[in-house]
py3Dmol code that shows the C-alpha trace and the ligand (Angstrom):
import py3Dmol

protein = """\
ATOM      1  CA  MET A   1      -1.516 -19.608  -8.580  1.00  0.00           C
ATOM      2  CA  ASP A   2       0.867 -21.894  -6.792  1.00  0.00           C
ATOM      3  CA  ARG A   3       2.065 -20.780  -3.357  1.00  0.00           C
ATOM      4  CA  VAL A   4       5.791 -21.159  -3.288  1.00  0.00           C
ATOM      5  CA  SER A   5       6.440 -20.153   0.360  1.00  0.00           C
ATOM      6  CA  THR A   6       4.554 -19.546   3.588  1.00  0.00           C
ATOM      7  CA  GLU A   7       7.085 -17.008   4.905  1.00  0.00           C
ATOM      8  CA  ALA A   8       8.218 -13.847   3.103  1.00  0.00           C
ATOM      9  CA  ILE A   9       9.858 -10.562   3.862  1.00  0.00           C
ATOM     10  CA  GLY A  10       7.694  -7.479   3.235  1.00  0.00           C
ATOM     11  CA  ILE A  11       9.178  -4.001   2.881  1.00  0.00           C
ATOM     12  CA  ASP A  12       7.048  -0.932   2.749  1.00  0.00           C
ATOM     13  CA  ILE A  13       8.646   2.250   1.435  1.00  0.00           C
ATOM     14  CA  GLY A  14       6.853   5.335   2.651  1.00  0.00           C
ATOM     15  CA  GLY A  15       7.248   9.067   2.669  1.00  0.00           C
ATOM     16  CA  THR A  16       8.667   9.137   6.198  1.00  0.00           C
ATOM     17  CA  GLY A  17       9.780   5.569   7.014  1.00  0.00           C
ATOM     18  CA  ILE A  18      10.941   2.326   5.439  1.00  0.00           C
ATOM     19  CA  LYS A  19       9.551  -0.631   7.339  1.00  0.00           C
ATOM     20  CA  GLY A  20      10.093  -4.328   6.960  1.00  0.00           C
ATOM     21  CA  ALA A  21       9.326  -7.639   8.642  1.00  0.00           C
ATOM     22  CA  LEU A  22       9.209 -11.368   8.187  1.00  0.00           C
ATOM     23  CA  VAL A  23       5.568 -12.394   7.546  1.00  0.00           C
ATOM     24  CA  ASP A  24       3.607 -15.570   7.750  1.00  0.00           C
ATOM     25  CA  VAL A  25       1.571 -15.207   4.568  1.00  0.00           C
ATOM     26  CA  ASP A  26      -1.032 -17.782   5.630  1.00  0.00           C
ATOM     27  CA  SER A  27      -2.141 -16.016   8.792  1.00  0.00           C
ATOM     28  CA  GLY A  28      -1.014 -12.521   7.942  1.00  0.00           C
ATOM     29  CA  GLU A  29       0.950 -12.342  11.161  1.00  0.00           C
ATOM     30  CA  LEU A  30       4.335 -10.738  11.587  1.00  0.00           C
ATOM     31  CA  LEU A  31       7.020 -13.337  12.528  1.00  0.00           C
ATOM     32  CA  SER A  32       9.689 -10.770  13.479  1.00  0.00           C
ATOM     33  CA  ASP A  33       9.882  -7.428  15.026  1.00  0.00           C
ATOM     34  CA  ARG A  34       9.123  -4.662  12.580  1.00  0.00           C
ATOM     35  CA  ILE A  35      12.286  -2.835  11.599  1.00  0.00           C
ATOM     36  CA  LYS A  36      11.922   0.776  10.688  1.00  0.00           C
ATOM     37  CA  LEU A  37      14.436   3.243   9.359  1.00  0.00           C
ATOM     38  CA  PRO A  38      13.641   6.870   8.308  1.00  0.00           C
ATOM     39  CA  THR A  39      13.187   7.473   4.641  1.00  0.00           C
ATOM     40  CA  PRO A  40      16.382   9.299   3.364  1.00  0.00           C
ATOM     41  CA  GLU A  41      15.928  13.051   2.902  1.00  0.00           C
ATOM     42  CA  GLY A  42      14.935  13.750  -0.688  1.00  0.00           C
ATOM     43  CA  GLY A  43      13.791  10.228  -1.356  1.00  0.00           C
ATOM     44  CA  LYS A  44      16.378   9.555  -4.092  1.00  0.00           C
ATOM     45  CA  PRO A  45      16.672   6.114  -5.617  1.00  0.00           C
ATOM     46  CA  ASP A  46      20.215   5.115  -4.485  1.00  0.00           C
ATOM     47  CA  ASP A  47      19.583   6.304  -0.975  1.00  0.00           C
ATOM     48  CA  ILE A  48      16.219   4.463  -0.735  1.00  0.00           C
ATOM     49  CA  VAL A  49      17.773   1.270  -2.128  1.00  0.00           C
ATOM     50  CA  LYS A  50      20.553   1.406   0.424  1.00  0.00           C
ATOM     51  CA  THR A  51      18.081   1.879   3.289  1.00  0.00           C
ATOM     52  CA  VAL A  52      15.980  -1.010   2.017  1.00  0.00           C
ATOM     53  CA  THR A  53      19.014  -3.292   2.041  1.00  0.00           C
ATOM     54  CA  GLU A  54      19.804  -2.200   5.601  1.00  0.00           C
ATOM     55  CA  VAL A  55      16.247  -2.958   6.695  1.00  0.00           C
ATOM     56  CA  ILE A  56      16.425  -6.402   5.175  1.00  0.00           C
ATOM     57  CA  SER A  57      19.696  -7.120   6.855  1.00  0.00           C
ATOM     58  CA  GLN A  58      18.271  -6.267  10.233  1.00  0.00           C
ATOM     59  CA  ILE A  59      15.246  -8.560   9.950  1.00  0.00           C
ATOM     60  CA  PRO A  60      15.976 -11.595  12.168  1.00  0.00           C
ATOM     61  CA  LYS A  61      15.201 -15.265  11.643  1.00  0.00           C
ATOM     62  CA  VAL A  62      15.241 -15.029   7.807  1.00  0.00           C
ATOM     63  CA  GLN A  63      15.983 -18.190   5.998  1.00  0.00           C
ATOM     64  CA  GLU A  64      17.964 -18.531   2.765  1.00  0.00           C
ATOM     65  CA  GLY A  65      15.692 -18.066  -0.263  1.00  0.00           C
ATOM     66  CA  THR A  66      12.874 -16.430   1.528  1.00  0.00           C
ATOM     67  CA  PRO A  67      10.831 -14.379  -1.034  1.00  0.00           C
ATOM     68  CA  VAL A  68      11.058 -10.555  -0.759  1.00  0.00           C
ATOM     69  CA  GLY A  69       8.223  -8.128  -1.501  1.00  0.00           C
ATOM     70  CA  VAL A  70       8.833  -4.436  -1.790  1.00  0.00           C
ATOM     71  CA  CYS A  71       6.032  -1.795  -2.145  1.00  0.00           C
ATOM     72  CA  PHE A  72       6.454   1.732  -3.260  1.00  0.00           C
ATOM     73  CA  PRO A  73       4.302   4.876  -3.367  1.00  0.00           C
ATOM     74  CA  ALA A  74       4.169   5.108  -7.157  1.00  0.00           C
ATOM     75  CA  ILE A  75       2.563   3.516 -10.253  1.00  0.00           C
ATOM     76  CA  VAL A  76       4.594   0.420 -10.942  1.00  0.00           C
ATOM     77  CA  ARG A  77       4.432  -1.096 -14.422  1.00  0.00           C
ATOM     78  CA  HIS A  78       6.625  -3.980 -15.443  1.00  0.00           C
ATOM     79  CA  GLY A  79       9.048  -3.115 -12.669  1.00  0.00           C
ATOM     80  CA  VAL A  80       9.235   0.487 -13.650  1.00  0.00           C
ATOM     81  CA  THR A  81       8.159   3.372 -11.437  1.00  0.00           C
ATOM     82  CA  MET A  82       6.003   5.669 -13.495  1.00  0.00           C
ATOM     83  CA  SER A  83       5.185   8.399 -11.031  1.00  0.00           C
ATOM     84  CA  ALA A  84       6.647  10.124  -8.000  1.00  0.00           C
ATOM     85  CA  ALA A  85       4.056  12.030  -5.933  1.00  0.00           C
ATOM     86  CA  ASN A  86       5.927  12.085  -2.615  1.00  0.00           C
ATOM     87  CA  VAL A  87       9.356  11.047  -3.465  1.00  0.00           C
ATOM     88  CA  SER A  88      12.175  12.378  -5.702  1.00  0.00           C
ATOM     89  CA  LYS A  89      11.244  12.823  -9.421  1.00  0.00           C
ATOM     90  CA  ASP A  90      14.268  10.655 -10.272  1.00  0.00           C
ATOM     91  CA  TRP A  91      11.974   7.633  -9.873  1.00  0.00           C
ATOM     92  CA  ILE A  92       9.894   8.499 -12.904  1.00  0.00           C
ATOM     93  CA  GLY A  93      10.704   6.080 -15.667  1.00  0.00           C
ATOM     94  CA  LEU A  94      13.196   4.195 -13.520  1.00  0.00           C
ATOM     95  CA  GLU A  95      13.759   0.435 -13.753  1.00  0.00           C
ATOM     96  CA  ALA A  96      13.301   0.359 -10.073  1.00  0.00           C
ATOM     97  CA  GLU A  97      12.621  -3.408  -9.556  1.00  0.00           C
ATOM     98  CA  ALA A  98      15.903  -4.167 -11.380  1.00  0.00           C
ATOM     99  CA  LEU A  99      17.799  -1.660  -9.258  1.00  0.00           C
ATOM    100  CA  PHE A 100      16.531  -3.290  -6.032  1.00  0.00           C
ATOM    101  CA  GLU A 101      17.335  -6.746  -7.293  1.00  0.00           C
ATOM    102  CA  LYS A 102      20.836  -5.688  -8.126  1.00  0.00           C
ATOM    103  CA  ALA A 103      21.438  -4.245  -4.686  1.00  0.00           C
ATOM    104  CA  ILE A 104      19.772  -7.137  -2.796  1.00  0.00           C
ATOM    105  CA  GLY A 105      21.203  -9.787  -4.998  1.00  0.00           C
ATOM    106  CA  ARG A 106      17.995 -11.693  -5.826  1.00  0.00           C
ATOM    107  CA  ASP A 107      14.649 -11.479  -7.478  1.00  0.00           C
ATOM    108  CA  ILE A 108      11.951  -9.381  -5.680  1.00  0.00           C
ATOM    109  CA  THR A 109       8.255  -8.685  -6.067  1.00  0.00           C
ATOM    110  CA  PHE A 110       7.800  -4.961  -6.622  1.00  0.00           C
ATOM    111  CA  VAL A 111       4.287  -3.280  -6.381  1.00  0.00           C
ATOM    112  CA  ASN A 112       2.429  -0.095  -5.542  1.00  0.00           C
ATOM    113  CA  ASP A 113       2.144   0.351  -1.785  1.00  0.00           C
ATOM    114  CA  ALA A 114      -1.681   0.879  -1.794  1.00  0.00           C
ATOM    115  CA  ASP A 115      -2.207  -2.197  -4.007  1.00  0.00           C
ATOM    116  CA  ALA A 116      -0.194  -4.144  -1.489  1.00  0.00           C
ATOM    117  CA  ALA A 117      -2.235  -2.811   1.386  1.00  0.00           C
ATOM    118  CA  GLY A 118      -5.518  -3.442  -0.559  1.00  0.00           C
ATOM    119  CA  TYR A 119      -4.352  -6.984  -1.255  1.00  0.00           C
ATOM    120  CA  ALA A 120      -3.619  -7.676   2.420  1.00  0.00           C
ATOM    121  CA  GLU A 121      -6.942  -6.224   3.655  1.00  0.00           C
ATOM    122  CA  THR A 122      -9.094  -8.183   1.131  1.00  0.00           C
ATOM    123  CA  GLN A 123      -6.964 -11.404   1.344  1.00  0.00           C
ATOM    124  CA  PHE A 124      -6.850 -11.732   5.123  1.00  0.00           C
ATOM    125  CA  GLY A 125      -7.915  -8.496   6.697  1.00  0.00           C
ATOM    126  CA  ALA A 126     -11.008  -6.378   7.097  1.00  0.00           C
ATOM    127  CA  GLY A 127     -12.496  -7.386   3.716  1.00  0.00           C
ATOM    128  CA  LYS A 128     -11.580 -11.013   3.719  1.00  0.00           C
ATOM    129  CA  ASP A 129     -15.182 -12.253   3.864  1.00  0.00           C
ATOM    130  CA  GLN A 130     -16.590  -9.717   1.458  1.00  0.00           C
ATOM    131  CA  SER A 131     -17.023 -10.120  -2.244  1.00  0.00           C
ATOM    132  CA  GLY A 132     -18.114  -7.534  -4.814  1.00  0.00           C
ATOM    133  CA  LEU A 133     -16.386  -4.193  -5.255  1.00  0.00           C
ATOM    134  CA  ILE A 134     -14.131  -3.028  -2.426  1.00  0.00           C
ATOM    135  CA  LEU A 135     -12.247   0.213  -2.504  1.00  0.00           C
ATOM    136  CA  VAL A 136      -9.347   0.327  -0.075  1.00  0.00           C
ATOM    137  CA  THR A 137      -7.939   3.715   0.666  1.00  0.00           C
ATOM    138  CA  THR A 138      -4.828   4.658   2.754  1.00  0.00           C
ATOM    139  CA  LEU A 139      -4.701   7.997   4.420  1.00  0.00           C
ATOM    140  CA  GLY A 140      -1.030   8.955   5.044  1.00  0.00           C
ATOM    141  CA  THR A 141       1.450  11.299   3.357  1.00  0.00           C
ATOM    142  CA  GLY A 142      -0.733  10.992   0.285  1.00  0.00           C
ATOM    143  CA  ILE A 143      -3.900   8.978  -0.395  1.00  0.00           C
ATOM    144  CA  GLY A 144      -3.381   5.536  -1.785  1.00  0.00           C
ATOM    145  CA  SER A 145      -6.079   3.485  -3.423  1.00  0.00           C
ATOM    146  CA  ALA A 146      -6.783  -0.071  -4.416  1.00  0.00           C
ATOM    147  CA  ILE A 147      -9.732  -1.380  -6.334  1.00  0.00           C
ATOM    148  CA  VAL A 148     -10.572  -4.981  -5.616  1.00  0.00           C
ATOM    149  CA  TYR A 149     -13.380  -6.828  -7.344  1.00  0.00           C
ATOM    150  CA  ASN A 150     -14.250 -10.299  -6.062  1.00  0.00           C
ATOM    151  CA  HIS A 151     -10.821 -10.590  -4.559  1.00  0.00           C
ATOM    152  CA  ARG A 152      -9.012  -9.590  -7.667  1.00  0.00           C
ATOM    153  CA  LEU A 153      -7.047  -6.418  -7.711  1.00  0.00           C
ATOM    154  CA  VAL A 154      -7.276  -3.846 -10.463  1.00  0.00           C
ATOM    155  CA  PRO A 155      -3.703  -2.385 -10.124  1.00  0.00           C
ATOM    156  CA  ASN A 156      -2.430   1.078 -10.086  1.00  0.00           C
ATOM    157  CA  ALA A 157      -5.541   3.001  -9.369  1.00  0.00           C
ATOM    158  CA  GLU A 158      -4.360   6.553  -8.498  1.00  0.00           C
ATOM    159  CA  LEU A 159      -7.557   7.757  -6.922  1.00  0.00           C
ATOM    160  CA  GLY A 160      -5.757   9.987  -4.422  1.00  0.00           C
ATOM    161  CA  HIS A 161      -5.144  12.382  -7.337  1.00  0.00           C
ATOM    162  CA  LEU A 162      -8.663  13.112  -8.354  1.00  0.00           C
ATOM    163  CA  GLN A 163      -9.442  16.638  -9.393  1.00  0.00           C
ATOM    164  CA  LEU A 164     -12.282  17.629  -7.051  1.00  0.00           C
ATOM    165  CA  ASP A 165     -13.975  20.686  -5.535  1.00  0.00           C
ATOM    166  CA  GLY A 166     -11.699  23.089  -7.558  1.00  0.00           C
ATOM    167  CA  HIS A 167      -8.502  21.291  -6.449  1.00  0.00           C
ATOM    168  CA  GLU A 168      -6.002  19.782  -8.904  1.00  0.00           C
ATOM    169  CA  ASP A 169      -5.020  16.957  -6.649  1.00  0.00           C
ATOM    170  CA  TYR A 170      -7.271  16.032  -3.789  1.00  0.00           C
ATOM    171  CA  GLU A 171      -4.789  14.122  -1.795  1.00  0.00           C
ATOM    172  CA  LYS A 172      -3.101  17.437  -1.027  1.00  0.00           C
ATOM    173  CA  VAL A 173      -6.405  18.488   0.602  1.00  0.00           C
ATOM    174  CA  ALA A 174      -7.674  15.340   2.227  1.00  0.00           C
ATOM    175  CA  SER A 175      -4.652  13.132   3.201  1.00  0.00           C
ATOM    176  CA  TYR A 176      -3.698  12.725   6.791  1.00  0.00           C
ATOM    177  CA  ALA A 177      -0.607  14.820   6.094  1.00  0.00           C
ATOM    178  CA  ALA A 178      -3.053  17.675   4.947  1.00  0.00           C
ATOM    179  CA  LYS A 179      -4.905  17.246   8.255  1.00  0.00           C
ATOM    180  CA  GLU A 180      -1.681  17.742  10.231  1.00  0.00           C
ATOM    181  CA  ARG A 181      -0.384  20.520   7.889  1.00  0.00           C
ATOM    182  CA  ASP A 182      -3.588  22.553   8.189  1.00  0.00           C
ATOM    183  CA  ASP A 183      -4.046  21.604  11.874  1.00  0.00           C
ATOM    184  CA  LEU A 184      -7.608  20.411  11.241  1.00  0.00           C
ATOM    185  CA  SER A 185     -10.036  19.033  13.916  1.00  0.00           C
ATOM    186  CA  TRP A 186     -11.430  15.614  13.148  1.00  0.00           C
ATOM    187  CA  LYS A 187     -14.664  17.443  12.143  1.00  0.00           C
ATOM    188  CA  GLN A 188     -12.912  19.759   9.779  1.00  0.00           C
ATOM    189  CA  TRP A 189     -10.970  16.883   8.197  1.00  0.00           C
ATOM    190  CA  ALA A 190     -14.156  14.744   7.950  1.00  0.00           C
ATOM    191  CA  LYS A 191     -15.764  17.533   5.795  1.00  0.00           C
ATOM    192  CA  ARG A 192     -12.926  17.148   3.254  1.00  0.00           C
ATOM    193  CA  LEU A 193     -13.082  13.282   3.523  1.00  0.00           C
ATOM    194  CA  GLN A 194     -16.820  13.545   2.966  1.00  0.00           C
ATOM    195  CA  LYS A 195     -16.358  15.205  -0.385  1.00  0.00           C
ATOM    196  CA  TYR A 196     -13.755  12.643  -1.357  1.00  0.00           C
ATOM    197  CA  TYR A 197     -15.608   9.427  -0.385  1.00  0.00           C
ATOM    198  CA  SER A 198     -18.969  10.767  -1.783  1.00  0.00           C
ATOM    199  CA  HIS A 199     -17.241  11.305  -5.069  1.00  0.00           C
ATOM    200  CA  LEU A 200     -15.728   7.870  -5.101  1.00  0.00           C
ATOM    201  CA  GLU A 201     -19.097   6.411  -4.246  1.00  0.00           C
ATOM    202  CA  PHE A 202     -20.659   8.262  -7.183  1.00  0.00           C
ATOM    203  CA  LEU A 203     -17.940   7.037  -9.503  1.00  0.00           C
ATOM    204  CA  PHE A 204     -17.668   3.432  -8.489  1.00  0.00           C
ATOM    205  CA  SER A 205     -20.836   2.389  -6.485  1.00  0.00           C
ATOM    206  CA  PRO A 206     -18.658   0.168  -4.341  1.00  0.00           C
ATOM    207  CA  ASP A 207     -19.859  -2.492  -1.919  1.00  0.00           C
ATOM    208  CA  LEU A 208     -17.469  -1.526   0.770  1.00  0.00           C
ATOM    209  CA  PHE A 209     -14.879   1.169   1.714  1.00  0.00           C
ATOM    210  CA  ILE A 210     -11.925  -0.014   3.768  1.00  0.00           C
ATOM    211  CA  VAL A 211     -10.100   2.995   5.250  1.00  0.00           C
ATOM    212  CA  GLY A 212      -6.407   2.416   6.129  1.00  0.00           C
ATOM    213  CA  GLY A 213      -3.237   4.136   6.866  1.00  0.00           C
ATOM    214  CA  GLY A 214      -1.881   4.697  10.522  1.00  0.00           C
ATOM    215  CA  VAL A 215      -4.620   7.197  11.305  1.00  0.00           C
ATOM    216  CA  SER A 216      -7.273   4.476  10.819  1.00  0.00           C
ATOM    217  CA  LYS A 217      -6.572   3.450  14.474  1.00  0.00           C
ATOM    218  CA  HIS A 218      -8.505   6.599  15.348  1.00  0.00           C
ATOM    219  CA  TYR A 219     -11.405   5.647  13.087  1.00  0.00           C
ATOM    220  CA  ASP A 220     -13.883   6.279  15.833  1.00  0.00           C
ATOM    221  CA  ASP A 221     -13.026   9.998  15.688  1.00  0.00           C
ATOM    222  CA  PHE A 222     -13.761  10.495  11.979  1.00  0.00           C
ATOM    223  CA  LEU A 223     -15.533   7.536  10.240  1.00  0.00           C
ATOM    224  CA  PRO A 224     -18.770   8.176  12.233  1.00  0.00           C
ATOM    225  CA  LEU A 225     -18.775  11.746  10.879  1.00  0.00           C
ATOM    226  CA  LEU A 226     -19.092  10.598   7.311  1.00  0.00           C
ATOM    227  CA  ASP A 227     -22.446  10.248   5.753  1.00  0.00           C
ATOM    228  CA  LEU A 228     -22.125   7.638   2.971  1.00  0.00           C
ATOM    229  CA  LYS A 229     -24.392   5.009   1.538  1.00  0.00           C
ATOM    230  CA  THR A 230     -21.535   2.553   1.364  1.00  0.00           C
ATOM    231  CA  PRO A 231     -20.520   0.542   4.388  1.00  0.00           C
ATOM    232  CA  THR A 232     -17.227   2.063   5.595  1.00  0.00           C
ATOM    233  CA  ILE A 233     -14.906   0.196   7.971  1.00  0.00           C
ATOM    234  CA  PRO A 234     -11.389   0.728   9.209  1.00  0.00           C
ATOM    235  CA  ALA A 235      -8.526  -1.378   7.874  1.00  0.00           C
ATOM    236  CA  GLN A 236      -7.402  -4.271  10.098  1.00  0.00           C
ATOM    237  CA  PHE A 237      -3.654  -3.956   9.502  1.00  0.00           C
ATOM    238  CA  ARG A 238      -3.264  -0.197   9.383  1.00  0.00           C
ATOM    239  CA  ASN A 239       0.471   0.560   9.068  1.00  0.00           C
ATOM    240  CA  ASN A 240       1.365  -3.007   8.473  1.00  0.00           C
ATOM    241  CA  ALA A 241      -0.873  -3.652   5.529  1.00  0.00           C
ATOM    242  CA  GLY A 242       1.793  -2.794   2.948  1.00  0.00           C
ATOM    243  CA  ILE A 243       4.301  -5.172   4.541  1.00  0.00           C
ATOM    244  CA  LEU A 244       1.767  -7.974   4.667  1.00  0.00           C
ATOM    245  CA  GLY A 245       0.422  -7.498   1.198  1.00  0.00           C
ATOM    246  CA  CYS A 246       3.793  -7.310  -0.697  1.00  0.00           C
ATOM    247  CA  ALA A 247       5.135 -10.197   1.457  1.00  0.00           C
ATOM    248  CA  SER A 248       2.146 -12.193   0.522  1.00  0.00           C
ATOM    249  CA  LEU A 249       2.334 -11.347  -3.177  1.00  0.00           C
ATOM    250  CA  ALA A 250       6.080 -12.239  -3.161  1.00  0.00           C
ATOM    251  CA  ALA A 251       5.206 -15.665  -1.508  1.00  0.00           C
ATOM    252  CA  HIS A 252       2.620 -16.297  -4.172  1.00  0.00           C
ATOM    253  CA  GLY A 253       5.295 -15.928  -6.791  1.00  0.00           C
ATOM    254  CA  ALA A 254       3.689 -12.850  -8.282  1.00  0.00           C
ATOM    255  CA  GLY A 255       4.785  -9.432  -9.327  1.00  0.00           C
ATOM    256  CA  THR A 256       8.210  -9.971 -11.008  1.00  0.00           C
ATOM    257  CA  ARG A 257       8.812  -8.177 -14.210  1.00  0.00           C
ATOM    258  CA  ARG A 258       8.578 -11.605 -15.926  1.00  0.00           C
ATOM    259  CA  SER A 259       5.135 -12.511 -14.521  1.00  0.00           C
ATOM    260  CA  GLU A 260       3.750  -8.948 -14.398  1.00  0.00           C
ATOM    261  CA  ALA A 261       2.500  -8.003 -10.922  1.00  0.00           C
ATOM    262  CA  ALA A 262      -0.746  -6.636 -12.265  1.00  0.00           C
ATOM    263  CA  GLU A 263      -2.028  -9.871 -13.605  1.00  0.00           C
ATOM    264  CA  THR A 264      -0.810 -12.450 -11.218  1.00  0.00           C
ATOM    265  CA  ALA A 265      -0.636 -10.673  -7.969  1.00  0.00           C
ATOM    266  CA  VAL A 266      -4.246 -10.486  -7.431  1.00  0.00           C
ATOM    267  CA  GLU A 267      -5.804 -13.870  -7.273  1.00  0.00           C
ATOM    268  CA  ARG A 268      -7.280 -14.916  -3.960  1.00  0.00           C
ATOM    269  CA  THR A 269      -5.461 -17.996  -2.748  1.00  0.00           C
ATOM    270  CA  ASN A 270      -7.389 -19.178   0.229  1.00  0.00           C
TER     271      ASN A 270
END
"""
ligand_1 = """\
12
LIG
C 0.858 7.934 -4.908
C 0.368 6.536 -4.915
C 0.485 5.852 -3.520
C -0.193 6.858 -2.487
C 0.088 6.303 -1.098
C 0.173 8.703 -3.861
O 0.659 10.053 -3.857
O 0.666 8.572 -6.149
O 1.015 5.794 -5.911
O -0.078 4.667 -3.481
O 0.414 8.075 -2.574
O 1.452 6.193 -0.742
"""
view = py3Dmol.view(width=600, height=400)
view.addModel(protein, "pdb")
view.setStyle({"model": 0}, {"cartoon": {"style": "trace"}})
view.addModel(ligand_1, "xyz")
view.setStyle({"model": 1}, {"stick": {}})
view.zoomTo()
view.show()
């Protein structure tokens, strides 16, 4: 895949905040301050689109024609959002990529947030030197997941929503938001994570788990409590992985409705 730019804007839409920055997609470094605005109450499409355009307008040093990547916490197929676990149900079946493009006035690359994070971590983060099967999970408002095999992403894995241990939707039990909601100690939370990662291990036999999300900066408090056969390491980029990943995908010319994110977004380029 041809690289069309070495700089790109990455925007990460989350349950609580919408973050964006200018990124050097060769080094994975942020070239600008990170702009963050709160996610509008209710998470409705028009409100989120408006906030995204505000974040973009506040990012300094952006040159004309810089590619824009946006990642979102839902299944994204052909530019359409197919689910809405922690945002308004109005997103389900919405031509979301087109909606953003209309508001921003240009093409964007639009992908799932955990796929973007997984791409960043395996392209130039914690998993960059590792081949084989890597499962990247993000522990935040929900649980995001990315499956990467030999540096190619299998898109739209929704492994946060496994039915497990008598629960319909395990992200509601084991996400970082669940830890906070239930006021769990690291040890209590680790028990829930143990069930989750053991099950993933049984299902996928991965070569590596990369554990991301903001809480992964406290990895020392909970990763050593897990008893897994699979090497398990913290993400390198934590909260910035989504920004870096979707910026990088945008710079590589992937992920438009025309080129189909799922197929082109995933090839390692360095
Ligand atoms: C969503 C995923 C998303 C993850 C992390 C889940 O609830 O279903 O699409 O990647 O949260 O934001």
